[in-house]
C-alpha beads as a LAMMPS data file, in Angstrom:
LAMMPS data file: protein, C-alpha beads

374 atoms
373 bonds

1 atom types
1 bond types

-500.0 500.0 xlo xhi
-500.0 500.0 ylo yhi
-500.0 500.0 zlo zhi

Masses

1 110.0

Atoms # bond

1 1 1 -64.527 15.340 -455.712
2 1 1 -66.938 16.907 -458.488
3 1 1 -67.087 20.366 -459.566
4 1 1 -69.811 23.047 -459.460
5 1 1 -70.500 25.804 -461.649
6 1 1 -73.020 28.732 -460.982
7 1 1 -74.244 29.745 -464.894
8 1 1 -75.998 33.307 -464.910
9 1 1 -77.793 33.574 -468.342
10 1 1 -81.098 33.233 -470.252
11 1 1 -79.623 32.469 -473.459
12 1 1 -80.785 29.068 -474.459
13 1 1 -78.155 28.479 -476.933
14 1 1 -75.601 29.579 -474.557
15 1 1 -76.835 27.462 -471.181
16 1 1 -76.961 24.416 -473.668
17 1 1 -73.507 24.473 -475.260
18 1 1 -71.910 25.632 -471.674
19 1 1 -73.614 22.568 -470.066
20 1 1 -72.154 20.529 -472.538
21 1 1 -68.555 21.733 -472.505
22 1 1 -68.752 21.689 -469.019
23 1 1 -70.306 18.275 -468.339
24 1 1 -67.346 16.930 -470.623
25 1 1 -65.123 17.859 -467.784
26 1 1 -67.663 16.288 -465.034
27 1 1 -68.630 19.948 -463.712
28 1 1 -72.314 20.263 -462.540
29 1 1 -74.020 23.320 -464.004
30 1 1 -76.538 25.078 -461.919
31 1 1 -78.296 27.870 -464.315
32 1 1 -79.876 30.899 -463.082
33 1 1 -81.637 33.823 -464.439
34 1 1 -82.596 36.178 -461.423
35 1 1 -79.784 38.180 -460.051
36 1 1 -81.368 38.104 -456.421
37 1 1 -81.573 34.325 -456.378
38 1 1 -77.697 34.125 -458.106
39 1 1 -76.677 36.533 -455.172
40 1 1 -78.099 34.634 -452.824
41 1 1 -76.437 31.490 -454.157
42 1 1 -73.319 32.990 -454.199
43 1 1 -73.668 33.768 -450.077
44 1 1 -74.828 30.413 -449.468
45 1 1 -72.914 27.926 -451.556
46 1 1 -69.356 27.213 -452.884
47 1 1 -68.989 27.165 -456.594
48 1 1 -65.511 26.386 -458.280
49 1 1 -66.601 28.547 -461.570
50 1 1 -69.020 31.110 -462.230
51 1 1 -70.402 32.197 -465.462
52 1 1 -72.181 35.529 -465.828
53 1 1 -73.464 36.965 -469.157
54 1 1 -72.936 40.635 -469.404
55 1 1 -75.573 40.535 -471.924
56 1 1 -78.252 40.238 -469.301
57 1 1 -78.720 43.150 -467.168
58 1 1 -77.515 41.790 -464.011
59 1 1 -74.619 40.432 -465.335
60 1 1 -71.966 42.830 -464.480
61 1 1 -73.549 43.330 -460.943
62 1 1 -72.972 39.370 -460.414
63 1 1 -69.428 39.557 -461.494
64 1 1 -68.900 41.975 -458.902
65 1 1 -70.524 40.037 -456.241
66 1 1 -68.639 36.881 -456.788
67 1 1 -65.565 38.668 -455.226
68 1 1 -66.923 39.820 -452.316
69 1 1 -68.586 36.725 -451.361
70 1 1 -67.201 34.642 -448.547
71 1 1 -67.345 31.374 -450.185
72 1 1 -66.829 32.243 -453.888
73 1 1 -63.852 35.085 -453.605
74 1 1 -61.357 32.563 -455.243
75 1 1 -63.568 30.695 -457.785
76 1 1 -63.113 30.949 -461.453
77 1 1 -64.966 33.654 -463.162
78 1 1 -65.941 33.539 -466.770
79 1 1 -67.530 36.939 -468.623
80 1 1 -70.121 36.121 -471.696
81 1 1 -69.836 39.123 -473.484
82 1 1 -70.582 40.849 -476.718
83 1 1 -68.108 42.794 -478.850
84 1 1 -69.059 45.963 -477.411
85 1 1 -67.451 44.791 -474.196
86 1 1 -63.700 45.280 -473.806
87 1 1 -61.887 42.488 -472.433
88 1 1 -60.309 44.843 -469.844
89 1 1 -63.665 46.149 -468.780
90 1 1 -64.426 42.462 -468.230
91 1 1 -61.596 42.097 -466.066
92 1 1 -62.102 45.007 -464.269
93 1 1 -65.372 43.679 -463.238
94 1 1 -63.779 40.698 -461.554
95 1 1 -63.596 38.220 -464.739
96 1 1 -60.525 35.619 -465.337
97 1 1 -61.627 34.488 -468.586
98 1 1 -63.573 36.059 -471.176
99 1 1 -65.664 34.305 -474.173
100 1 1 -67.296 36.379 -476.547
101 1 1 -70.431 35.850 -478.256
102 1 1 -71.594 34.281 -480.720
103 1 1 -70.620 31.190 -478.835
104 1 1 -68.678 28.343 -480.571
105 1 1 -67.935 24.999 -479.386
106 1 1 -64.362 25.503 -480.154
107 1 1 -64.080 28.653 -478.291
108 1 1 -66.172 27.403 -475.204
109 1 1 -64.195 24.389 -474.933
110 1 1 -60.884 26.033 -475.304
111 1 1 -61.542 28.552 -472.694
112 1 1 -62.685 25.765 -470.262
113 1 1 -59.967 23.591 -470.823
114 1 1 -57.571 26.278 -469.972
115 1 1 -59.108 26.864 -467.036
116 1 1 -60.136 23.525 -465.833
117 1 1 -56.680 22.914 -464.218
118 1 1 -57.126 26.335 -462.120
119 1 1 -60.084 25.040 -460.891
120 1 1 -58.789 21.506 -459.708
121 1 1 -56.012 23.436 -458.082
122 1 1 -58.298 25.467 -455.994
123 1 1 -60.413 22.664 -455.245
124 1 1 -57.469 20.553 -453.893
125 1 1 -56.258 23.433 -451.575
126 1 1 -59.269 23.810 -449.858
127 1 1 -60.904 20.576 -449.806
128 1 1 -61.333 19.339 -446.471
129 1 1 -60.456 15.340 -446.108
130 1 1 -62.063 13.678 -443.248
131 1 1 -59.646 11.905 -441.289
132 1 1 -58.958 11.035 -437.540
133 1 1 -55.648 11.467 -435.232
134 1 1 -54.891 12.765 -432.162
135 1 1 -53.568 16.486 -431.855
136 1 1 -52.187 18.382 -428.790
137 1 1 -53.649 21.621 -428.758
138 1 1 -52.614 24.999 -426.884
139 1 1 -55.280 27.279 -426.417
140 1 1 -53.704 29.521 -423.817
141 1 1 -53.707 27.195 -421.161
142 1 1 -52.137 23.778 -420.683
143 1 1 -51.833 22.055 -423.778
144 1 1 -54.528 19.224 -424.077
145 1 1 -55.000 16.230 -426.482
146 1 1 -57.979 16.375 -428.988
147 1 1 -59.152 14.680 -432.153
148 1 1 -58.413 15.786 -435.844
149 1 1 -61.713 15.431 -437.705
150 1 1 -60.874 16.947 -441.328
151 1 1 -57.754 18.722 -442.749
152 1 1 -56.860 20.409 -445.870
153 1 1 -54.060 22.664 -446.454
154 1 1 -55.402 25.817 -444.999
155 1 1 -57.253 24.525 -442.036
156 1 1 -58.865 21.662 -439.825
157 1 1 -61.645 20.852 -437.988
158 1 1 -60.995 19.179 -434.526
159 1 1 -63.210 17.745 -431.547
160 1 1 -61.618 20.040 -428.796
161 1 1 -64.617 18.697 -426.331
162 1 1 -64.976 22.259 -425.332
163 1 1 -66.149 25.460 -426.728
164 1 1 -63.426 27.340 -428.135
165 1 1 -63.856 31.131 -429.014
166 1 1 -64.257 32.787 -432.177
167 1 1 -61.256 34.360 -433.433
168 1 1 -59.131 32.794 -430.411
169 1 1 -55.362 32.154 -431.529
170 1 1 -54.495 28.302 -431.092
171 1 1 -51.394 26.095 -431.407
172 1 1 -51.562 22.577 -432.894
173 1 1 -48.904 19.756 -432.804
174 1 1 -49.985 16.500 -434.718
175 1 1 -48.654 13.723 -437.088
176 1 1 -49.734 13.937 -440.567
177 1 1 -52.181 11.043 -441.013
178 1 1 -50.600 7.993 -442.518
179 1 1 -46.985 9.553 -442.439
180 1 1 -44.170 10.170 -440.186
181 1 1 -44.176 13.753 -440.471
182 1 1 -44.951 15.832 -437.181
183 1 1 -46.273 19.418 -437.818
184 1 1 -46.439 22.576 -435.628
185 1 1 -49.113 25.066 -436.812
186 1 1 -50.892 27.980 -435.471
187 1 1 -54.064 28.908 -436.241
188 1 1 -57.014 31.151 -435.488
189 1 1 -60.669 29.638 -434.609
190 1 1 -63.208 30.556 -437.531
191 1 1 -66.492 28.706 -435.797
192 1 1 -67.291 26.690 -432.920
193 1 1 -70.284 24.929 -431.972
194 1 1 -71.995 23.533 -428.411
195 1 1 -70.785 20.220 -429.105
196 1 1 -67.141 21.234 -429.088
197 1 1 -66.076 20.749 -432.736
198 1 1 -64.082 24.301 -433.803
199 1 1 -62.822 24.871 -437.224
200 1 1 -58.985 26.511 -437.324
201 1 1 -58.114 28.308 -440.019
202 1 1 -54.053 28.128 -440.437
203 1 1 -52.224 31.299 -439.976
204 1 1 -48.664 30.117 -439.425
205 1 1 -46.536 26.954 -440.669
206 1 1 -43.305 26.390 -442.014
207 1 1 -42.598 26.058 -445.808
208 1 1 -41.891 22.330 -445.082
209 1 1 -45.129 21.676 -443.353
210 1 1 -46.918 23.839 -445.996
211 1 1 -45.245 21.611 -448.932
212 1 1 -46.250 18.358 -446.924
213 1 1 -49.991 19.559 -446.465
214 1 1 -50.226 20.008 -450.015
215 1 1 -48.709 16.754 -451.028
216 1 1 -50.644 14.909 -448.597
217 1 1 -53.959 16.519 -449.682
218 1 1 -53.372 16.166 -453.322
219 1 1 -52.657 12.473 -452.890
220 1 1 -55.717 12.063 -450.807
221 1 1 -57.871 13.600 -453.656
222 1 1 -56.900 11.421 -456.150
223 1 1 -57.864 8.188 -453.989
224 1 1 -60.380 6.052 -455.871
225 1 1 -63.096 4.816 -453.732
226 1 1 -63.624 0.472 -453.908
227 1 1 -66.580 -0.323 -456.241
228 1 1 -69.627 -1.720 -454.552
229 1 1 -69.826 -5.564 -454.061
230 1 1 -71.930 -7.511 -457.193
231 1 1 -72.114 -10.615 -458.729
232 1 1 -68.872 -10.231 -460.693
233 1 1 -66.421 -7.764 -459.372
234 1 1 -65.391 -4.988 -462.110
235 1 1 -61.849 -4.954 -463.148
236 1 1 -59.881 -2.741 -460.718
237 1 1 -58.301 0.077 -462.176
238 1 1 -54.464 0.991 -460.694
239 1 1 -54.267 4.941 -460.847
240 1 1 -50.847 6.282 -460.775
241 1 1 -49.542 7.748 -457.523
242 1 1 -49.642 11.905 -457.564
243 1 1 -46.095 13.134 -457.840
244 1 1 -45.458 16.016 -455.519
245 1 1 -46.782 19.777 -456.574
246 1 1 -43.800 21.920 -456.337
247 1 1 -44.201 24.212 -453.285
248 1 1 -43.666 27.400 -455.887
249 1 1 -47.140 26.665 -457.294
250 1 1 -48.759 27.548 -453.842
251 1 1 -50.053 31.559 -453.426
252 1 1 -49.615 32.442 -457.157
253 1 1 -52.501 34.893 -458.080
254 1 1 -53.026 34.938 -462.055
255 1 1 -54.131 38.057 -464.096
256 1 1 -55.544 36.134 -466.985
257 1 1 -55.481 37.363 -470.387
258 1 1 -57.561 35.076 -472.677
259 1 1 -57.063 35.629 -476.743
260 1 1 -60.200 35.219 -478.736
261 1 1 -60.098 32.770 -481.548
262 1 1 -60.788 35.470 -484.101
263 1 1 -57.774 37.167 -483.446
264 1 1 -55.782 34.699 -483.420
265 1 1 -54.225 35.646 -486.731
266 1 1 -53.002 38.925 -484.525
267 1 1 -51.544 36.805 -481.901
268 1 1 -49.533 34.924 -484.186
269 1 1 -48.068 38.354 -485.127
270 1 1 -47.300 39.700 -482.300
271 1 1 -45.818 36.773 -481.239
272 1 1 -43.341 36.972 -484.574
273 1 1 -42.838 40.526 -483.634
274 1 1 -41.923 39.717 -479.794
275 1 1 -38.293 39.266 -479.025
276 1 1 -37.432 35.595 -478.463
277 1 1 -34.422 35.050 -476.145
278 1 1 -32.237 31.971 -476.021
279 1 1 -32.737 30.271 -472.789
280 1 1 -31.329 26.860 -472.536
281 1 1 -32.994 26.232 -468.336
282 1 1 -34.691 23.547 -466.784
283 1 1 -38.302 23.517 -466.853
284 1 1 -40.959 21.753 -465.272
285 1 1 -44.559 21.286 -466.851
286 1 1 -47.425 20.093 -464.638
287 1 1 -50.313 18.716 -466.774
288 1 1 -53.522 16.795 -465.914
289 1 1 -54.510 13.710 -467.158
290 1 1 -58.357 12.802 -465.865
291 1 1 -57.559 15.387 -463.197
292 1 1 -54.377 13.575 -461.905
293 1 1 -51.472 15.781 -461.874
294 1 1 -48.448 14.676 -463.720
295 1 1 -45.230 16.461 -463.558
296 1 1 -42.927 16.494 -466.443
297 1 1 -39.116 17.404 -467.044
298 1 1 -38.029 19.582 -469.658
299 1 1 -35.335 21.958 -471.407
300 1 1 -36.390 25.341 -472.219
301 1 1 -35.192 26.548 -475.684
302 1 1 -36.489 30.145 -475.788
303 1 1 -38.848 32.723 -473.896
304 1 1 -40.726 35.418 -474.772
305 1 1 -43.207 37.616 -472.969
306 1 1 -45.965 35.273 -474.902
307 1 1 -45.040 31.873 -474.421
308 1 1 -41.851 29.610 -474.661
309 1 1 -40.344 26.499 -476.330
310 1 1 -39.171 23.894 -474.562
311 1 1 -38.270 20.138 -475.396
312 1 1 -40.056 17.397 -473.650
313 1 1 -39.608 13.720 -473.698
314 1 1 -43.221 13.086 -473.002
315 1 1 -46.442 13.413 -474.861
316 1 1 -48.682 16.709 -473.944
317 1 1 -52.087 17.381 -475.397
318 1 1 -52.192 20.039 -478.013
319 1 1 -54.385 23.343 -476.539
320 1 1 -54.196 21.201 -473.048
321 1 1 -53.678 23.693 -470.072
322 1 1 -50.395 23.228 -468.037
323 1 1 -48.394 24.626 -465.337
324 1 1 -44.737 25.908 -465.949
325 1 1 -42.096 26.224 -463.193
326 1 1 -39.365 27.931 -465.361
327 1 1 -35.621 29.258 -464.245
328 1 1 -34.629 32.567 -465.166
329 1 1 -31.118 34.091 -465.090
330 1 1 -30.723 36.030 -461.886
331 1 1 -33.946 35.008 -460.550
332 1 1 -33.018 33.147 -457.219
333 1 1 -36.536 30.843 -457.388
334 1 1 -38.255 29.390 -460.373
335 1 1 -41.335 31.444 -461.719
336 1 1 -44.662 29.677 -462.098
337 1 1 -46.544 30.214 -465.353
338 1 1 -50.047 29.433 -466.791
339 1 1 -50.180 28.133 -470.371
340 1 1 -51.490 26.123 -473.455
341 1 1 -49.639 23.703 -475.577
342 1 1 -50.039 25.450 -478.963
343 1 1 -47.549 23.739 -481.262
344 1 1 -45.527 20.093 -481.673
345 1 1 -42.471 19.542 -483.676
346 1 1 -41.083 16.084 -482.563
347 1 1 -40.168 16.797 -479.023
348 1 1 -40.290 20.506 -479.076
349 1 1 -43.347 22.292 -477.866
350 1 1 -44.239 25.753 -478.055
351 1 1 -46.659 26.722 -474.815
352 1 1 -48.584 30.106 -475.065
353 1 1 -49.028 31.981 -471.618
354 1 1 -52.500 32.669 -470.982
355 1 1 -52.245 33.580 -467.344
356 1 1 -49.389 35.652 -466.007
357 1 1 -48.771 37.975 -462.800
358 1 1 -48.150 41.343 -463.891
359 1 1 -44.859 41.610 -462.274
360 1 1 -43.565 38.179 -463.351
361 1 1 -44.674 39.420 -466.849
362 1 1 -42.128 42.386 -466.458
363 1 1 -39.427 40.050 -464.661
364 1 1 -39.580 38.067 -468.265
365 1 1 -39.236 41.188 -470.240
366 1 1 -36.473 42.318 -468.650
367 1 1 -34.780 38.831 -468.815
368 1 1 -35.259 38.555 -472.380
369 1 1 -33.633 41.862 -473.181
370 1 1 -30.293 40.410 -471.677
371 1 1 -30.485 37.370 -473.448
372 1 1 -28.878 36.595 -477.082
373 1 1 -31.722 36.710 -479.778
374 1 1 -33.362 33.498 -481.048

Bonds

1 1 1 2
2 1 2 3
3 1 3 4
4 1 4 5
5 1 5 6
6 1 6 7
7 1 7 8
8 1 8 9
9 1 9 10
10 1 10 11
11 1 11 12
12 1 12 13
13 1 13 14
14 1 14 15
15 1 15 16
16 1 16 17
17 1 17 18
18 1 18 19
19 1 19 20
20 1 20 21
21 1 21 22
22 1 22 23
23 1 23 24
24 1 24 25
25 1 25 26
26 1 26 27
27 1 27 28
28 1 28 29
29 1 29 30
30 1 30 31
31 1 31 32
32 1 32 33
33 1 33 34
34 1 34 35
35 1 35 36
36 1 36 37
37 1 37 38
38 1 38 39
39 1 39 40
40 1 40 41
41 1 41 42
42 1 42 43
43 1 43 44
44 1 44 45
45 1 45 46
46 1 46 47
47 1 47 48
48 1 48 49
49 1 49 50
50 1 50 51
51 1 51 52
52 1 52 53
53 1 53 54
54 1 54 55
55 1 55 56
56 1 56 57
57 1 57 58
58 1 58 59
59 1 59 60
60 1 60 61
61 1 61 62
62 1 62 63
63 1 63 64
64 1 64 65
65 1 65 66
66 1 66 67
67 1 67 68
68 1 68 69
69 1 69 70
70 1 70 71
71 1 71 72
72 1 72 73
73 1 73 74
74 1 74 75
75 1 75 76
76 1 76 77
77 1 77 78
78 1 78 79
79 1 79 80
80 1 80 81
81 1 81 82
82 1 82 83
83 1 83 84
84 1 84 85
85 1 85 86
86 1 86 87
87 1 87 88
88 1 88 89
89 1 89 90
90 1 90 91
91 1 91 92
92 1 92 93
93 1 93 94
94 1 94 95
95 1 95 96
96 1 96 97
97 1 97 98
98 1 98 99
99 1 99 100
100 1 100 101
101 1 101 102
102 1 102 103
103 1 103 104
104 1 104 105
105 1 105 106
106 1 106 107
107 1 107 108
108 1 108 109
109 1 109 110
110 1 110 111
111 1 111 112
112 1 112 113
113 1 113 114
114 1 114 115
115 1 115 116
116 1 116 117
117 1 117 118
118 1 118 119
119 1 119 120
120 1 120 121
121 1 121 122
122 1 122 123
123 1 123 124
124 1 124 125
125 1 125 126
126 1 126 127
127 1 127 128
128 1 128 129
129 1 129 130
130 1 130 131
131 1 131 132
132 1 132 133
133 1 133 134
134 1 134 135
135 1 135 136
136 1 136 137
137 1 137 138
138 1 138 139
139 1 139 140
140 1 140 141
141 1 141 142
142 1 142 143
143 1 143 144
144 1 144 145
145 1 145 146
146 1 146 147
147 1 147 148
148 1 148 149
149 1 149 150
150 1 150 151
151 1 151 152
152 1 152 153
153 1 153 154
154 1 154 155
155 1 155 156
156 1 156 157
157 1 157 158
158 1 158 159
159 1 159 160
160 1 160 161
161 1 161 162
162 1 162 163
163 1 163 164
164 1 164 165
165 1 165 166
166 1 166 167
167 1 167 168
168 1 168 169
169 1 169 170
170 1 170 171
171 1 171 172
172 1 172 173
173 1 173 174
174 1 174 175
175 1 175 176
176 1 176 177
177 1 177 178
178 1 178 179
179 1 179 180
180 1 180 181
181 1 181 182
182 1 182 183
183 1 183 184
184 1 184 185
185 1 185 186
186 1 186 187
187 1 187 188
188 1 188 189
189 1 189 190
190 1 190 191
191 1 191 192
192 1 192 193
193 1 193 194
194 1 194 195
195 1 195 196
196 1 196 197
197 1 197 198
198 1 198 199
199 1 199 200
200 1 200 201
201 1 201 202
202 1 202 203
203 1 203 204
204 1 204 205
205 1 205 206
206 1 206 207
207 1 207 208
208 1 208 209
209 1 209 210
210 1 210 211
211 1 211 212
212 1 212 213
213 1 213 214
214 1 214 215
215 1 215 216
216 1 216 217
217 1 217 218
218 1 218 219
219 1 219 220
220 1 220 221
221 1 221 222
222 1 222 223
223 1 223 224
224 1 224 225
225 1 225 226
226 1 226 227
227 1 227 228
228 1 228 229
229 1 229 230
230 1 230 231
231 1 231 232
232 1 232 233
233 1 233 234
234 1 234 235
235 1 235 236
236 1 236 237
237 1 237 238
238 1 238 239
239 1 239 240
240 1 240 241
241 1 241 242
242 1 242 243
243 1 243 244
244 1 244 245
245 1 245 246
246 1 246 247
247 1 247 248
248 1 248 249
249 1 249 250
250 1 250 251
251 1 251 252
252 1 252 253
253 1 253 254
254 1 254 255
255 1 255 256
256 1 256 257
257 1 257 258
258 1 258 259
259 1 259 260
260 1 260 261
261 1 261 262
262 1 262 263
263 1 263 264
264 1 264 265
265 1 265 266
266 1 266 267
267 1 267 268
268 1 268 269
269 1 269 270
270 1 270 271
271 1 271 272
272 1 272 273
273 1 273 274
274 1 274 275
275 1 275 276
276 1 276 277
277 1 277 278
278 1 278 279
279 1 279 280
280 1 280 281
281 1 281 282
282 1 282 283
283 1 283 284
284 1 284 285
285 1 285 286
286 1 286 287
287 1 287 288
288 1 288 289
289 1 289 290
290 1 290 291
291 1 291 292
292 1 292 293
293 1 293 294
294 1 294 295
295 1 295 296
296 1 296 297
297 1 297 298
298 1 298 299
299 1 299 300
300 1 300 301
301 1 301 302
302 1 302 303
303 1 303 304
304 1 304 305
305 1 305 306
306 1 306 307
307 1 307 308
308 1 308 309
309 1 309 310
310 1 310 311
311 1 311 312
312 1 312 313
313 1 313 314
314 1 314 315
315 1 315 316
316 1 316 317
317 1 317 318
318 1 318 319
319 1 319 320
320 1 320 321
321 1 321 322
322 1 322 323
323 1 323 324
324 1 324 325
325 1 325 326
326 1 326 327
327 1 327 328
328 1 328 329
329 1 329 330
330 1 330 331
331 1 331 332
332 1 332 333
333 1 333 334
334 1 334 335
335 1 335 336
336 1 336 337
337 1 337 338
338 1 338 339
339 1 339 340
340 1 340 341
341 1 341 342
342 1 342 343
343 1 343 344
344 1 344 345
345 1 345 346
346 1 346 347
347 1 347 348
348 1 348 349
349 1 349 350
350 1 350 351
351 1 351 352
352 1 352 353
353 1 353 354
354 1 354 355
355 1 355 356
356 1 356 357
357 1 357 358
358 1 358 359
359 1 359 360
360 1 360 361
361 1 361 362
362 1 362 363
363 1 363 364
364 1 364 365
365 1 365 366
366 1 366 367
367 1 367 368
368 1 368 369
369 1 369 370
370 1 370 371
371 1 371 372
372 1 372 373
373 1 373 374
């Protein structure tokens, strides 16, 4: 399940540095210098990430095109920018992350590593896993038995043996392959071919069914193919089973604020000036080890608008991207925050928020005001 990135730039040094950094994470890069060609590629192919050089005349236009394209409106977008372009301006163009020139290896790797977890999560949610299973389909007439061809958390490909009308509402009942769980979903036909195969996008399913589908999809995405026969079989590597990702992680749209390393001292100053409230609540930390999601349990010590401190009994990589599932006082459900590990003292870790929903940010601010000062 390799990742793909469209790189729009004519800066040879930037291209070389970005290709090396993306390559370290097994992300394939397709460079492009022509705006028309880049826009055509966005219309024809799915990219997990898009990098657009805003110093190139068509750079800002390409940024705006990404969000309008059918295949790439949820891709992770990086803007390469000079100091003249403000971060807020880049975000208004559609960027999720901003990397300022002149590029440095440390700056590029820190930003890409922070975004990698988001790219993997997005790919898992939409990757269609080939499978075979019977489905009871109700397409407005009496239910009939059809075959499931592939499945993702958000849709499926079925072989109905007949042509279904695009936009048609259908009901599906099937057992999740290789499990004991039966699912009932309602979906809409998005495409259909003369051979009777139709794509269905799920529109209505229970929270339990949604969680089952996410867990099933993540577990399938981590399966390791068997090595080809050889004179001497290579040693088999055992991959730990993936732990289920909490269903609260689904549906979170992030507004990303990336802090340039040149402003790191000012960030520390802001952190010291920001009110930190004592907060001793449970926190779950979702990290990635070679793209395998790992969930650790922790105990929050304090929290502010910019980050939190928590004790964790497992080692975490400094500057590594994580997702935090945090309980807040008076809030019925835990909130989800994208963060990076910034410091460690024994079992105490400091996390900096690098992606946060504006409504969640306001919620944290209100809660901190009611907490004892750290």
